C-alpha positions as semicolon CSV with decimal commas, in nm:
position;residue;x (nm);y (nm);z (nm)
1;M;2,805;1,352;-0,506
2;D;2,571;1,352;-0,208
3;S;2,265;1,128;-0,252
4;N;2,045;1,395;-0,092
5;A;2,142;1,635;-0,371
6;L;2,018;1,387;-0,631
7;F;1,657;1,390;-0,513
8;S;1,454;1,700;-0,433
9;T;1,206;1,704;-0,147
10;T;0,914;1,729;-0,391
11;F;1,040;1,430;-0,586
12;C;1,068;1,226;-0,266
13;Y;0,710;1,312;-0,167
14;V;0,590;1,205;-0,513
15;I;0,785;0,880;-0,478
16;A;0,627;0,822;-0,135
17;F;0,277;0,852;-0,282
18;V;0,376;0,630;-0,576
19;A;0,489;0,375;-0,318
20;V;0,148;0,393;-0,149
21;F;-0,033;0,323;-0,476
22;L;0,208;0,042;-0,570
23;A;0,144;-0,121;-0,232
24;T;-0,230;-0,070;-0,274
25;A;-0,226;-0,229;-0,620
26;G;-0,026;-0,522;-0,482
27;Q;-0,272;-0,575;-0,198
28;I;-0,573;-0,557;-0,432
29;L;-0,409;-0,817;-0,659
30;L;-0,348;-1,041;-0,357
31;K;-0,711;-1,006;-0,251
32;R;-0,833;-1,087;-0,602
33;S;-0,605;-1,389;-0,618
34;A;-0,729;-1,509;-0,279
35;N;-1,090;-1,470;-0,393
36;D;-1,023;-1,662;-0,715
37;T;-0,846;-1,955;-0,547
38;V;-1,111;-2,020;-0,279
39;G;-1,204;-2,386;-0,296
40;K;-0,923;-2,478;-0,534
41;K;-0,677;-2,738;-0,422
42;G;-0,305;-2,732;-0,460
43;F;-0,033;-2,535;-0,292
44;W;0,128;-2,422;-0,616
45;R;-0,193;-2,285;-0,765
46;K;-0,264;-2,072;-0,458
47;F;0,079;-1,925;-0,399
48;F;0,262;-1,937;-0,731
49;N;0,035;-1,776;-0,984
50;T;0,082;-1,462;-1,190
51;R;-0,123;-1,234;-0,965
52;V;0,062;-1,334;-0,650
53;I;0,404;-1,297;-0,809
54;V;0,318;-0,957;-0,960
55;S;0,167;-0,836;-0,632
56;Y;0,478;-0,928;-0,435
57;G;0,686;-0,752;-0,700
58;L;0,474;-0,439;-0,654
59;L;0,510;-0,458;-0,276
60;F;0,887;-0,495;-0,311
61;L;0,897;-0,198;-0,549
62;S;0,696;0,010;-0,300
63;M;0,952;-0,068;-0,028
64;F;1,228;0,042;-0,264
65;C;1,040;0,368;-0,335
66;N;1,000;0,427;0,040
67;Q;1,377;0,397;0,082
68;I;1,427;0,668;-0,180
69;A;1,159;0,883;-0,017
70;L;1,339;0,860;0,317
71;L;1,630;1,055;0,171
72;Q;1,431;1,380;0,206
73;I;1,110;1,302;0,397
74;P;1,136;1,301;0,778
75;M;1,077;0,969;0,949
76;T;0,791;1,131;1,140
77;V;0,601;1,200;0,816
78;L;0,655;0,892;0,598
79;P;0,458;0,649;0,820
80;C;0,157;0,881;0,793
81;I;0,179;0,871;0,415
82;T;0,227;0,494;0,417
83;A;-0,071;0,441;0,650
84;T;-0,301;0,585;0,386
85;S;-0,253;0,266;0,183
86;F;-0,498;0,090;0,416
87;I;-0,758;0,354;0,334
88;W;-0,695;0,314;-0,039
89;V;-0,724;-0,065;-0,013
90;F;-1,058;-0,017;0,163
91;L;-1,182;0,220;-0,110
92;F;-1,049;0,018;-0,404
93;G;-1,182;-0,302;-0,250
94;F;-1,525;-0,143;-0,247
95;C;-1,498;0,002;-0,600
96;I;-1,304;-0,270;-0,783
97;L;-1,373;-0,591;-0,591
98;R;-1,727;-0,494;-0,488
99;E;-1,655;-0,569;-0,123
100;R;-1,919;-0,457;0,120
101;P;-1,788;-0,207;0,374
102;T;-1,847;-0,353;0,717
103;K;-1,880;-0,151;1,034
104;R;-1,550;-0,296;1,155
105;K;-1,366;-0,184;0,840
106;M;-1,515;0,165;0,858
107;I;-1,412;0,195;1,224
108;G;-1,061;0,083;1,125
109;V;-1,039;0,350;0,854
110;A;-1,166;0,612;1,100
111;I;-0,900;0,509;1,352
112;I;-0,629;0,535;1,087
113;L;-0,749;0,883;0,987
114;L;-0,763;0,987;1,352
115;G;-0,412;0,854;1,409
116;I;-0,278;1,046;1,109
117;A;-0,450;1,364;1,230
118;I;-0,316;1,325;1,584
119;S;0,037;1,258;1,464
120;R;0,032;1,577;1,258
121;L;-0,063;1,802;1,552
C-alpha cells in the first residue's frame, strides 16, 4: 500500500500544525528551565533535568510529525507553517513566562510574518 494513500492532505496539515505546537511547547519548557537554573552550579542540573529531557522529546516528536506532514504537504508550504513556531514562542513567552516584548523581538516577528506573506505570493 502506498504511504501517500494512508494519510489525507487534511490530516497532514493537522499534523504539521501539531508539530508547530509541540515544538513551541518544547521551546517554552527549555526557556523555563534556563530561567530556573540561572545561578545554579553543576552541569548535570542544567542539562539533565526533567524539563530539558521532556522538551527535547517534544522537539523530536515535532520533527517526526513534520516527516509525516511532508507526505502530502508541498515542500514550499511546510517551512511557512513551521516558521510560525517562532511567533507562538514569542506570544507564549509573553503570556506564560511574562517576558517583556522588546522592540527587537517584535521586529523579528514582523520579519517572519512578512517572509511568510512574500513566500505565499
